[in-house]
C-alpha positions in Angstrom: 0.0 -0.3 -0.1 1.1 3.4 -1.0 1.1 6.3 1.6 -0.7 9.6 1.0 1.7 12.4 2.1 0.7 15.3 4.1 0.4 17.6 1.6 -1.3 15.3 -0.7 -3.8 14.4 2.4 -4.6 18.2 2.9 -5.5 18.5 -0.7 -7.8 15.8 -0.9 -9.8 17.3 2.0 -10.1 20.6 0.5 -11.2 19.3 -2.7 -13.7 17.4 -0.7 -15.0 20.4 1.6 -15.0 22.6 -1.8 -17.5 19.5 -3.2 -19.9 19.7 0.2 -19.9 23.5 0.3 -21.0 23.4 -3.5 -23.5 20.7 -2.8 -25.2 22.8 -0.2 -24.8 26.2 -1.9 -28.6 26.9 -2.6 -28.6 30.0 -4.9 -32.1 30.7 -3.9 -31.3 31.1 -0.7 -28.5 33.4 -1.6 -29.6 37.2 -0.6 -26.4 38.8 -2.8 -28.2 37.0 -5.7 -30.0 39.4 -8.1 -34.1 38.6 -7.6 -34.6 37.1 -11.5 -31.7 34.3 -10.7 -33.1 33.4 -7.3 -36.8 33.3 -8.8 -35.5 30.8 -12.0 -33.5 28.6 -9.5 -35.9 28.1 -7.1 -38.8 27.7 -10.2 -36.6 24.9 -11.7 -36.5 22.9 -8.5 -40.5 22.9 -7.7 -42.9 20.6 -8.2 -46.4 21.0 -9.3 -47.7 20.3 -6.2 -45.4 22.9 -4.7 -46.2 25.4 -7.4 -49.9 24.9 -6.5 -49.4 25.4 -3.2 -48.1 28.7 -3.9 -51.1 29.6 -5.5 -53.3 28.8 -2.4 -54.1 30.7 0.6 -55.9 29.3 3.6 -58.1 30.7 6.6 -55.9 30.5 10.2 -58.5 28.2 11.2 -57.9 25.5 9.1 -54.1 26.2 9.2 -51.5 24.1 11.3 -47.9 23.5 10.8 -48.9 20.0 9.2 -51.1 21.3 6.9 -48.6 23.9 5.9 -45.9 21.0 5.3 -48.1 18.5 4.0 -50.1 21.1 1.2 -47.1 23.3 0.4 -49.6 26.4 1.3 -47.9 29.6 0.1 -49.9 31.7 2.0 -52.6 32.3 5.3 -55.0 34.8 6.3 -57.2 36.3 9.0 -60.5 37.0 7.8 -62.7 39.9 9.8 -62.4 38.9 13.5 -60.2 35.9 13.0 -58.1 36.0 16.4 -55.9 33.5 18.0 -57.9 34.3 21.1 -60.0 37.2 22.0 -58.0 40.1 23.2 -55.2 38.2 22.1 -51.7 39.9 22.6 -49.0 41.0 19.9 -47.0 37.9 21.4 -49.9 35.8 20.8 -50.2 36.8 17.4 -46.2 36.7 16.5 -46.2 32.9 17.9 -49.1 31.8 16.3 -48.0 33.2 12.9 -44.3 31.9 13.7 -45.6 28.4 14.2 -47.3 28.5 10.8 -44.0 29.7 9.1 -42.1 26.8 10.8 -44.4 24.5 9.3 -44.2 26.3 5.8 -40.0 26.0 6.1 -40.1 22.5 7.6 -40.9 21.1 3.6 -38.5 20.2 1.0 -37.7 23.8 -0.2 -38.3 25.7 2.6 -40.5 28.3 1.0 -41.8 30.8 3.2 -45.5 31.4 3.7 -46.8 35.2 3.5 -49.9 35.9 6.4 -52.3 38.7 5.4 -54.7 40.3 7.0 -57.3 42.8 6.7 -56.0 46.2 8.3 -58.3 48.7 7.0 -58.4 51.4 9.0 -55.0 50.5 11.3 -54.3 47.0 12.7 -58.5 46.8 13.0 -58.7 43.1 14.1 -56.4 43.3 16.8 -57.3 44.2 20.5 -55.8 47.3 21.4 -54.6 48.3 18.3 -55.4 52.1 16.9 -58.1 52.5 14.9 -57.8 55.4 12.4 -61.2 57.1 10.6 -62.7 54.6 8.1 -61.4 56.2 4.8 -64.3 58.3 3.9 -63.6 60.4 6.7 -59.7 60.3 5.7 -60.7 61.4 1.9 -62.3 64.7 3.6 -58.6 65.9 4.7 -57.1 65.7 1.2 -54.1 65.2 3.4 -51.7 63.4 1.8 -48.8 63.5 4.0 -51.0 62.4 6.9 -52.2 59.4 5.0 -48.7 58.4 4.4 -48.1 58.7 7.9 -51.1 56.4 8.8 -49.8 53.8 6.4 -46.3 53.8 8.4 -48.1 53.4 11.7 -50.4 50.5 10.3 -47.6 49.0 9.0 -45.5 48.9 12.3 -48.8 48.0 14.5 -49.5 44.8 12.0 -45.7 44.3 11.9 -46.0 44.1 15.8 -48.1 41.0 15.5 -45.7 39.4 13.3 -48.0 39.9 10.5 -46.1 41.1 6.7 -49.1 41.5 4.1 -52.1 43.8 4.6 -55.3 43.7 2.5 -55.2 47.1 2.0 -55.9 50.2 0.4 -59.3 50.0 -0.5 -59.1 52.2 -3.7 -62.8 51.9 -4.8 -64.8 55.1 -5.8 -67.9 55.1 -4.2 -70.6 56.3 -6.4 -73.5 55.6 -4.5 -74.4 55.9 -0.7 -76.6 53.0 -1.0 -73.3 51.0 -1.1 -72.2 49.0 2.5 -68.7 49.7 1.6 -69.0 53.4 0.9 -66.9 54.2 4.1 -63.9 52.1 2.8 -63.9 54.5 -0.5 -62.0 57.9 -0.1 -64.1 60.0 -2.3 -66.8 59.6 -5.1 -64.1 61.9 -7.2 -61.3 59.6 -8.7 -58.8 62.4 -8.2 -58.6 62.7 -4.3 -58.6 58.7 -4.3 -55.9 59.1 -6.7 -53.9 61.4 -4.5 -54.8 59.1 -1.1 -52.6 56.2 -2.8 -49.5 57.8 -0.9 -51.2 55.5 2.0 -49.2 52.6 -0.2 -45.4 54.3 0.5 -46.4 54.4 4.4 -47.4 51.1 4.2 -44.8 49.6 2.1 -42.1 52.5 1.9 -40.6 54.9 -0.5 -39.8 53.4 -4.2 -36.3 53.5 -4.6 -35.7 56.0 -7.5 -34.4 53.5 -10.7 -37.1 51.0 -10.1 -38.8 49.5 -13.1 -42.4 50.5 -13.5 -44.8 47.7 -11.9 -42.3 45.9 -10.0 -43.2 45.4 -6.5 -41.5 46.9 -3.3 -41.2 46.4 0.4 -39.0 48.4 2.4 -37.6 45.9 5.0 -38.9 44.6 8.5 -41.0 47.8 9.8 -43.0 47.4 6.5 -45.6 45.2 4.8 -46.9 44.1 1.4 -50.0 46.5 0.4 -53.0 45.4 -2.0 -54.8 47.6 -3.9 -58.7 46.5 -4.0 -61.2 45.9 -5.7 -59.9 45.6 -9.0 -61.7 47.3 -10.8 -65.3 49.2 -10.2 -66.4 48.2 -7.2 -67.7 51.0 -6.3 -70.0 51.4 -9.3 -72.5 49.1 -9.0 -76.3 49.6 -9.9 -78.0 51.1 -6.9 -74.6 50.6 -4.6 -75.9 46.9 -4.7 -72.4 45.0 -3.1 -70.9 42.4 -5.5 -73.4 43.5 -8.2 -72.9 44.6 -11.7 -71.2 47.6 -12.9 -72.8 48.9 -16.1 -70.7 51.6 -17.8 -68.7 51.7 -20.9 -64.9 51.5 -21.3 -64.1 54.9 -21.4 -66.2 55.5 -18.2 -64.6 52.5 -16.3 -61.0 54.2 -17.0 -61.4 57.1 -16.4 -63.6 56.7 -13.0 -62.5 53.2 -11.6 -59.5 52.5 -13.2 -57.0 55.6 -12.3 -56.1 55.1 -9.3 -54.5 51.2 -10.3 -52.5 53.7 -12.1 -50.8 55.5 -9.1 -50.7 52.4 -6.9 -48.6 50.5 -9.6 -46.3 53.5 -10.0 -46.0 53.3 -6.6 -44.8 49.7 -6.7 -48.0 48.2 -5.0 -46.9 44.4 -4.2 -50.7 42.8 -5.0 -54.0 43.6 -6.3 -57.4 42.2 -5.0 -60.3 41.0 -7.6 -63.3 42.4 -7.0 -66.6 40.2 -6.5 -68.6 42.6 -8.8 -69.1 42.3 -12.6 -68.3 44.8 -15.2 -71.5 44.9 -17.7 -72.6 41.1 -17.0 -68.7 39.5 -16.6 -67.5 38.6 -13.6 -64.3 40.5 -12.9 -63.1 37.0 -11.1 -63.2 35.6 -15.1 -62.3 38.8 -16.6 -59.3 37.7 -18.5 -58.8 40.5 -20.7 -59.0 43.2 -17.9 -56.9 41.3 -14.9 -54.3 39.7 -18.1 -54.6 41.9 -20.6 -55.1 45.4 -18.8 -53.4 45.1 -15.2 -50.8 42.6 -16.3 -49.8 43.1 -19.5 -50.6 47.0 -20.3 -50.1 48.7 -17.0 -46.8 45.9 -16.5 -47.9 45.1 -12.8 -45.4 42.7 -11.7 -47.0 41.7 -8.3 -49.3 39.3 -7.6 -53.2 38.9 -8.2 -55.2 37.5 -5.4 -58.7 36.7 -5.3 -61.3 37.9 -2.8 -62.9 35.4 -0.2 -64.2 32.8 -2.0 -64.1 34.9 -5.2 -63.8 32.2 -7.4 -67.0 30.3 -5.8 -68.9 33.6 -6.5 -68.4 33.7 -10.1 -70.9 31.1 -10.6 -74.7 31.6 -9.6 -75.3 30.2 -6.7 -71.6 30.2 -5.7 -69.8 27.0 -5.5 -72.3 25.3 -8.1 -69.3 24.3 -10.7 -66.2 24.5 -8.8 -64.1 23.2 -11.4 -65.3 25.7 -14.0 -64.8 28.8 -11.3 -61.3 27.5 -10.8 -60.6 27.0 -14.5 -62.2 30.7 -15.2 -60.2 32.2 -12.3 -56.9 30.9 -12.7 -57.1 31.2 -16.7 -58.1 34.9 -15.5 -54.9 35.5 -14.4 -55.5 34.8 -10.7 -52.3 34.1 -9.2 -53.2 33.3 -5.8 -56.5 32.3 -4.3 -58.1 33.3 -1.3 -60.0 29.5 -1.3 -60.3 30.0 2.0 -61.4 26.9 3.8 -61.7 23.8 1.3 -58.5 23.9 0.3 -57.9 20.4 -0.6 -60.8 20.7 -3.2 -59.1 23.5 -4.6 -55.8 21.9 -4.6 -57.2 18.8 -6.3 -59.2 20.3 -8.9 -56.4 22.8 -10.0 -53.9 19.7 -10.6 -56.5 17.6 -12.3 -56.6 20.8 -14.9 -52.9 21.3 -15.0 -52.3 17.5 -15.7 -55.1 17.5 -18.6 -53.7 20.6 -20.0 -56.8 22.5 -19.5 -55.0 24.9 -17.7 -51.1 25.4 -18.9 -48.2 25.0 -17.1 -47.3 28.6 -18.5 -50.3 30.1 -16.4 -48.7 28.4 -13.0 -45.6 29.4 -13.8 -46.9 33.0 -14.2 -48.4 32.8 -11.1 -45.8 31.0 -9.0 -43.3 33.5 -10.1 -45.3 36.7 -9.0 -45.6 35.3 -5.7 -42.1 34.7 -5.4 -41.0 37.7 -6.7 -43.1 39.5 -4.0 -42.0 37.2 -0.8 -38.3 37.7 -2.3 -38.5 41.5 -2.4 -40.1 42.0 1.0 -37.3 39.5 2.3 -39.6 36.8 3.5 -36.5 34.1 2.4 -33.9 36.0 4.3 -36.1 36.6 7.8 -39.1 34.5 7.7 -39.8 34.2 11.1 -41.2 37.4 13.4 -40.0 38.6 16.6 -41.6 40.5 19.2 -39.3 43.4 18.9 -42.0 45.9 17.9 -44.4 44.8 20.1 -44.3 47.9 21.6 -45.8 49.9 18.6 -49.4 48.2 18.9 -51.7 51.2 20.0 -48.5 53.4 21.0 -49.6 56.9 22.2 -47.8 58.4 19.3 -50.2 56.5 16.9 -53.2 58.0 19.0 -52.3 61.1 18.7 -52.0 60.8 14.8 -55.5 59.1 14.7 -56.5 62.0 17.0 -55.2 64.2 14.3 -56.7 62.5 11.5 -60.0 62.8 13.5 -59.8 66.4 13.9 -58.9 67.1 10.1 -62.0 64.6 8.8 -65.1 66.1 10.5 -67.3 68.1 8.0 -69.4 71.5 9.5 -72.4 71.5 7.6 -74.0 73.9 9.5 -73.3 76.4 12.5 -76.1 78.4 13.7 -79.1 80.2 11.9 -76.8 82.9 10.8 -73.5 83.6 9.7 -73.0 86.0 11.9 -74.4 84.0 15.3 -72.5 81.0 15.1 -72.7 78.4 18.1 -69.5 76.2 17.5 -67.0 76.5 18.9 -68.5 75.8 22.0 -67.8 77.2 25.6 -66.2 74.9 27.7 -67.1 77.0 31.0 -71.4 76.3 30.8 -73.0 76.0 34.1 -74.9 72.5 32.9 -74.7 70.6 29.5 -76.3 67.9 27.9 -74.7 65.2 26.2 -77.3 62.5 24.7 -77.3 60.3 21.8 -76.8 56.4 21.0 -73.7 57.0 19.5 -72.0 59.6 22.3 -71.0 57.1 24.6 -70.2 53.7 22.3 -66.6 53.2 21.2 -67.6 50.2 18.6 -70.6 52.7 17.0 -67.8 54.9 16.6 -65.4 52.4 15.1 -67.7 51.1 12.4 -67.5 47.7 10.8 -64.2 46.0 10.1 -63.3 46.6 13.5 -62.2 43.5 15.9 -64.8 41.2 14.2 -66.2 41.8 10.3 -69.3 43.7 11.0 -67.9 45.5 14.0 -69.6 45.8 17.4 -71.3 48.1 19.9 -70.6 49.1 23.5 -67.0 50.0 25.2 -65.4 46.2 26.0 -64.2 45.9 22.4 -60.8 47.8 22.8 -58.9 50.5 24.0 -60.2 53.9 23.0 -62.1 57.3 23.9 -65.9 57.7 23.5 -67.1 61.2 22.5 -69.1 61.7 26.2 -65.4 61.0 28.0 -63.2 63.6 25.3 -66.5 66.1 26.3 -65.3 65.5 30.2 -61.6 65.5 29.3 -62.3 69.1 27.7 -64.9 71.4 29.7 -63.9 73.2 32.6 -63.9 71.5 36.0 -66.9 73.8 37.0 -69.1 72.7 33.8 -71.5 70.1 35.2 -71.9 67.1 32.4 -74.5 65.2 32.1 -75.6 62.1 30.1 -78.7 60.7 28.8 -78.9 58.4 25.9 -82.5 59.2 24.6 -84.0 62.1 26.8 -87.5 63.3 26.7 -88.7 66.8 25.9 -89.7 67.2 29.3 -86.3 66.4 30.8 -84.3 68.8 28.4 -86.6 71.7 28.9 -86.6 71.2 33.0 -82.8 70.6 33.5 -82.4 74.7 31.7 -79.4 73.1 29.8 -76.6 75.9 28.2 -76.5 73.4 25.1 -77.1 70.2 24.4 -74.5 67.6 21.9 -76.3 65.3 20.4 -74.5 62.2 18.8 -76.2 60.0 16.5 -75.9 57.9 13.0 -75.5 54.4 11.8 -75.0 51.1 13.4 -72.0 49.3 12.3 -71.8 47.0 9.4 -69.9 45.7 6.6 -70.1 44.8 2.9 -73.6 43.5 1.8 -74.7 43.9 5.4 -74.3 47.5 4.8 -76.4 47.9 1.5 -79.0 50.1 2.1 -81.8 51.7 0.4 -83.1 54.4 2.7 -80.2 55.4 4.2 -81.7 56.6 7.4 -80.3 57.4 11.2 -80.7 54.4 13.5 -83.5 54.6 15.9 -83.9 56.1 18.6 -81.7 58.9 16.8 -84.4 61.2 15.4 -86.3 61.3 18.6 -83.0 62.0 20.4 -82.8 65.1 17.9 -86.3 66.4 18.5 -86.5 66.3 21.8 -83.0 67.5 22.7 -83.3 70.3 19.9 -86.5 71.3 20.3 -85.8 72.5 24.1 -82.1 73.9 23.8 -79.6 75.0 21.7 -78.1 72.4 20.0 -75.0 70.7 17.6 -75.6 67.5 16.2 -72.9 65.0 15.5 -73.5 62.4 12.8 -71.5 59.3 13.0 -71.8 57.5 9.8 -70.0 55.5 6.9 -71.5 57.9 4.6 -74.2 61.0 4.1 -77.7 60.0 5.3 -80.9 61.2 5.4 -80.8 64.7 7.4 -83.0 67.4 5.3 -85.9 67.0 7.2 -84.2 67.8 10.4 -81.9 70.3 9.7 -84.4 73.4 10.3 -84.7 72.1 14.1 -80.5 71.3 14.4 -78.7 74.9 15.2 -75.0 73.2 14.5 -74.5 70.1 12.3 -71.5 68.4 11.5 -70.6 64.9 9.7 -67.8 63.0 12.0 -67.9 60.1 9.5 -66.3 56.7 11.6 -63.7 58.6 13.4 -62.3 55.2 15.3 -60.7 55.0 18.7 -59.8 58.6 19.4 -62.7 60.5 19.7 -61.0 63.2 21.9 -60.5 64.6 18.0 -63.9 65.5 18.2 -63.8 67.3 21.3 -60.6 69.2 20.0 -62.9 71.0 17.5 -66.2 71.2 19.0 -64.5 73.3 21.9 -62.4 75.4 19.6 -59.0 74.0 20.6 -58.8 73.6 16.7 -60.4 75.0 13.9 -62.9 73.1 11.6 -61.5 72.4 7.9 -62.7 69.3 6.3 -64.4 69.9 3.0 -67.2 67.1 1.9 -65.3 64.2 -0.1 -68.7 63.3 -1.0 -72.2 64.8 -2.3 -74.7 64.9 0.4 -78.4 64.4 -0.7 -81.4 65.6 -0.4 -83.6 62.6 -0.7 -82.5 59.3 -1.7 -84.7 59.3 -5.0 -81.9 61.6 -6.4 -79.2 58.6 -6.0 -76.8 58.1 -8.0 -75.7 61.5 -7.9 -72.2 62.6 -8.0 -70.2 66.2 -8.4 -70.6 66.9 -12.3 -73.9 65.0 -12.9 -76.6 67.0 -15.1 -78.9 66.9 -12.3 -76.9 67.7 -9.3 -79.3 69.5 -7.1 -77.1 68.5 -3.3 -78.5 69.4 -0.1 -74.5 70.2 0.7 -72.5 70.0 -2.7 -69.1 68.1 -2.6 -66.4 70.7 -1.3 -68.7 71.8 0.9 -67.8 72.6 4.5 -68.0 75.8 6.9 -64.6 76.6 8.6 -64.0 78.1 12.2 -60.6 79.6 13.8 -59.3 77.8 17.0 -60.4 79.9 19.9 -57.8 81.2 22.2 -58.4 81.2 26.2 -62.0 79.7 25.7 
């Protein structure tokens, strides 16, 4: 036997180590590699099952680490009100997300899942998060810097719970307030909606100067992937019926409902969600011409397109009547990720079968997966897939609450102030002998926040989360010698006999979301009208309307001394008192037309039959008062 010399052994050892290193070097896991190279390398290794798993988004309630691993699931979501535990802490959320992520990472290729949630006015599913005004109020401000800051604050609070993806912003142009989602729309005017897309760089970070058009961008671990929704025409349905048919020609669609998508894509939005609605009778979830032809090919959108909740099921009527057709129509239209969200085995089996039978080409699957991976790589999910608790202090922070309070102040619209301009009622004096606060919405945090708060439909009462009701805010603001009397629904004798200096009446709509909010009559919830009549019939009164849209007020206007629209202000009711008592002035201008009667609807600024109670852009102003 010949012997190896020591140098020869060393050389062989080096060769062996180099070979092992080369065997374990995986290009897609190397953050130094260019994005395209990482995507190509990973896709070259993926089986059909792994690709279809990436296209599947499932609900938290049906997700387990084993499910993630067995089905190669690419995404999980929390639907409205879907939480790991009632009043769960940020740490509980982080642990839940990480457990599911570990399941995804334990697969052969270790592709991280992306967890998504509706954070549509702050991190609204989460206990003690800051709840900002709904979009209908933010549109009033026309303040793009403010909404960008709100995006930034929301991103921090969402990341505090370990979540990297939000289904926001809604860039619908609501053309009829009878729609139950009108409060999710910034305005009836697409130009305001376009300006408000500045929330996207707040959520995702500012797009680098040299970015290619349409390529998604998310700036690291304090930012989240955003989602422009609902593509396209969701706010234009007949009579405002949710998920219904938008009847409009192509020019109208492109000039009213499409423009905010141009802005969103130019700001690097990571994802676009398709609308349940139809355009001239064709379901958007099956519209290849608009999803692939226009959004992907013409607008050069390079992020991924996601369906809405059971969105492909609703291609058929009744929903889920022919699921294999729904899968074929939705995926062929250009939907990349399907929010299944519960019966995921059926979706995976049907899609797999259709690819194997060449009903859906492999090229369509590859396009979808490439887009999903692009977003995951860009946002750094491969390089740091697990969340930590370093941001938990951001949830509901005082800084964010102050920002929300500022947003409330700027979103208020003063519609009437005294019987004559020289005799204004507002701002109210802080010092008075005795004042009345009345109305169903005066001491009700849930009503003040509206739908999409803690639960999908929203809640009543004050136990849902942390915040300040309007009554509480009034008590905080008035002079210590002023007696504040709260009576939710006083009778006329009570008001007359108490000799109040003035009354603050807070009434409006009860919370709702989506179809549950569709309304043909748009009235104030009972007993709001009797409260107005009893209070305003006996004493000087200011009426604060808490609603997701303009509502019928014309018949009562004569008996109201001062009227303001507060929309759905969220948790920071102190912002209402700040302006009522003159610490700040009223500045808000209507971003929606306030109609006289519902039979005028739809009626939008620029229409030939335009005859509003308060026109688009209307809003009285006041100056802050010193030493009030």
